N, C-alpha and C positions, 0 to 999 in steps of 0.2 A: 371459374377458377378453383383449383384444388384447395380444400380447406386447410390441409396440413401445410401447404406451401405458404398460405396467408399467415397461419399462426407462427411458423418458423421465421418468416420475414419480420413479423411484429417483435418476436423475441430478439432477433438480431438488432433491430433498430433500438429496442429498449436496452439491450446489453451495451450498445455504443453510447446511449444516453447515460447509463451508469458509468461507463468509462470516462465520459465527460465530467460527470459529477465527481468522480475519483480524482480527475485532474485538478479541478479548482478546490476540492476538499483537501487534497494532499499537496497542493502547490506550496503550502507553508513548510512542508518537510524539506523541500529543495532550496527555498529561497529565504526562509526566515532569518537564518544566521547571516547570510551575506547582506540582507537588507538592514538587520539590526545593527551590524557593525559599520554600516554606511559605506561599504565597499562599492555597492551598486545601488542605483535608484530602483524602486519597485518595478518600473516599466522595463528597464534593461535586464533585471533579475529574472522576470517571468519569460522574457524572450530567450535568455540563455537556457533556462530550465526546460522550456517547451522544445527548443532545438534538440537537446540531448535526450529528452523523452522519446522523440521520434527516431533519432539515430540508433537507439537501442533495438529498433526493429530488425537491424541487420546483424544481431547476435546469432550465432550459428546453431543454437539449440532452442527448443521450446519445451523443456522439461516441466517448467511450472505449469504451462497450459495443459500438458498431458496429465499432471497430477489433478488439476481441477476438473478436467473433462472426463477422466477415466478411473481415478483412483480414490475418490472421496465418496461418491454415490454410485450404487449399482444401477447403471442405465437400463437394465432389463426390468427394473421395478418402478421406474418413473416414466412420465411422459412430458410432452411440451408444456402442459399446464403447470406442472411442478416447477419447471424452469422459469416460466412467466411469473409465477407467484414469488419465487425466490428473488427474482430481480426487483420486483415491486417492494418486497420487504427491505432489501438492501438499499435501494434508492430512498425509501421513506426514512430509514434510520440515518442515512447520510445527511439528508436535508435537515432533520431534527438536530443532529449534533453540530452541523455547520452553523445553523441559526444560533445555537447556544455557545458557539465558539470553542467547542471541545475537539481537540485533535485525536479523535478516535480512529479506529482502523477501518478503512473502506474494504480492505481485504477480508477481514473477519466478519464485516457486515455481509459481504457477498457469500462466503462459505456458510455463515450462519443462516442467511435467508434461504439458500439452496438446501441446506440440511433440514431446516424447519419444515419447508414445503414437502420434502421427500418423506419425512417422518409422518407428516399429516396424511399422506397418501398410503404409505406401505409399512409404517412402524419403523422401529430402530434397526430392523434387518436391512433397510436400504443403505445404512451407513457401512462403509468398508473400513475394517480395522486391519490394515496391512502391517507389515513388519516395520518398526522404526528404522529410518526417519520418514518412510513413506506414509501416505494416507493420513488418517486422523491422528495417530500417535505423533507424527512429526509436526503436523500443523498446530495441534494443541500445546505440545511441549515448547514450541518456539514462541508462543505467546509470552512465556516466562524467559526463555533463553535468549531471544533476540535483543530485548532491552538490556539484559545483564551482560551479554557479550559486547553490545554496543557501548555500555557504560565502562566496562573494563578496558576496551580498546581506546575509547576516548580519553580515559584517565591515563592509560599508559602512554599514549602519544603526547598528551599534555605534559606529563613528567619528563619524557625524553626530550621534547623540544625545549622545555625550561632549562634542563641541564645543558643541552648542546649550546644554547644561546645565552648562557648565564653571564658571559662576559661582554655582551653587546649592549649598546645603548638602547633603551626602550624605544626611541624614535626610529632607529634602524630596524629593529625587529618588527615594529608596527608597519613600516613601509614594505618590508619584505613580504610579510604575511598578507597584506592587502592584495598583493599580486598573486600569491599562492592560493588565496581563498577563491579566486576565479577558477583555478584547477580543481580544488576540492568541491566546489559547487557543481562543477560540470560532471565530476565522478559520481556525486550523489544523485544528480538529476538523471544520469544514465542508468544508474542502479534502480531508481524509482520506476522509470519507464520499462526497464527490463523485467522486473518482478510483477509490477501492477498491471501492465497491459496484457501480460500473458494470462492473467486471471480471467480477464474478459474473453480473451481468445479461447480459453478452456470452456467457458460457458457457451460461447457460440458453437464450438466443436460439439458439445454435448447436445445442443439443440439440432444440429445437422444430423447427428448420430440417431437421436430418438425419432427424427423425422424420416429416417431411411435414406438420407442423401449421401452419406458417406459410411464407410465401415470403421470399426474400431482400430484397425491396423493402418488407416489412411494417414498420409502426411497432412500436417496443418496447411490448409489452402492459403496461398499467397495473399488473396484479397482479405482474408480474415486478419492476417498479421499486419498488413498496412493500414486497414481501416481501424483496428484497435489502437495502434500507435498514433494515428492521426487524431482520434477522438480524445485521447488522454493528453495530447499536446495542445489541442485547442482548449480543453478544459483548464490546463495550466495557464494558458494565456489570459483566461478570465480571472485568475487569481483567487485567493481565499483570505481576504485581509483580516477577518475576525480571527482566524486561526494563526495567521502570521504573527499577530500581536501577542497571542499566548506563547507561541513557540519561541519568538525571538526575544522577548523581554520579561515575560512573567515568570519563567522558570528560573533563570539566572541571567545576569548581565554578561554579555559576551564581548571580547575584543577580537580583532582579526585572527590572532594566533589561536584563540579558543574556537572560533568559528571553523578554522582550517582543520583542527584536530577532531571536532565533532562530525563535520561533514565527511572527512576522510575515513574515520573509524566506522561511521554508519554505512558509508557506500561500500567499503571493502567487505563488511559482514554480509550485506545484501547480495552483492555479486557472487560471493562464495556459496551462499546457500541457494541462490538461483541455479548455479551450476549443478547442484545436487537435486534440483526439482522441488524444493520446499517453498510453498507460498508463505512468506513472512510479511509482517506489517512494517512498512517503511516508517510509519508514524512511531510505532513502538521503539524501533531501532534508533532513530535519530534523537528521540526524547531521552532514551537511555544514555546515548553519547553526550548529549548536552548536560545532563545531570553529572556524568562522570567528569566532564571538563570542569563544571562549576565546583565540584567537591574537591578538586585538587587545591583550590585556594583555601577554602575552609568550608566545613559542612553548613555553616549558617549562610553561605553564599547562594545555596539552593533554596528556593521557596518551596519547602516540602509540603505545605498546605495545597498549593496549586498542583504540584506533582501528584499528590494523593488524590485530588479530584479527578485528574486525568486517568490515574490507574483504575479508579472505580468505574470510569466510563469504559475502559478497556474490558473490565470484567463482565459487564453487562451487555456488551456489543453483540456477541454471538447469540445468547438467549433472547435478546430484545429483537434483533433482526429476524431470528428464527420464529419468534412468536408472531410477529406482523406477517411474515410470509405464510405461516400455518393458517392464521386467520383468513388471509387472502385466498388461500387455496380452498378453505371451507366455503367461502362466499361463492367463489367461482363454481364449485361442485354443485352448489344448490341451483344456480341459474343456467348452467350449461346443459 
């Protein structure tokens, strides 16, 4: 059997394994608010989230996948071992932060791992610095921009809703937004599948490209699209209860109206940037939206100590995953 085929097959399997860990690591992003407000039970919430994670496979564009597969790393300077090492780095960091209950970015773990292994092989020349918002400028800037935009949109929606329904009895508002939160949770779950599954698709595309099985101008294979969305959906079904607790109650206490505003704000931001082909962190975005909603009540409603710990985890994700991947590439280089 051809050794390249075997290695590419291993990468594809490992990429889908990463996608699965992405699903259970980031399940909290989609369901924490709807569970913490008791609109849905955890079991029903993960079913809803997994369904819309998969439905996102039928979005008409794969621009985020194209960014990951073609516009971050010069595929002429890397090989299949780089991609394999990057995946191992990303999965390892995902598991570490899942165990610690930190809602870090699986997205940035993936790009950090890929970049770290690429730099270990070919130096920083392997990184593509395209014109903003493409390539690394867009990816790095949205580490800051996505939570800020999510926070502003969540805050704006919360203020608008509070003003519109100011004359309504609290019980009526609560009942209405318990129903509407099913819509907002579906929107956010769709956006999560849309952006995050495409990142795995991009890695699989890069593996097929370096292996010589497709050309750079090729369309994304249908089997890659469907398998990536299936894997992330199955991961979501597994849940990520440690992180659900952090996202749903440790940052700020949410009512259905707040959950609706946070999920809608976060989902709208992610869908918009996905249309531009920018790989963003669903974790960063929904956390920013939750903070924005909490801050509309009073600044003390947000547990800034917990939020600060989360931010520090964000800051170190790319270098940490990259360091693990670079180390793995060095070990592989010694023994292969």
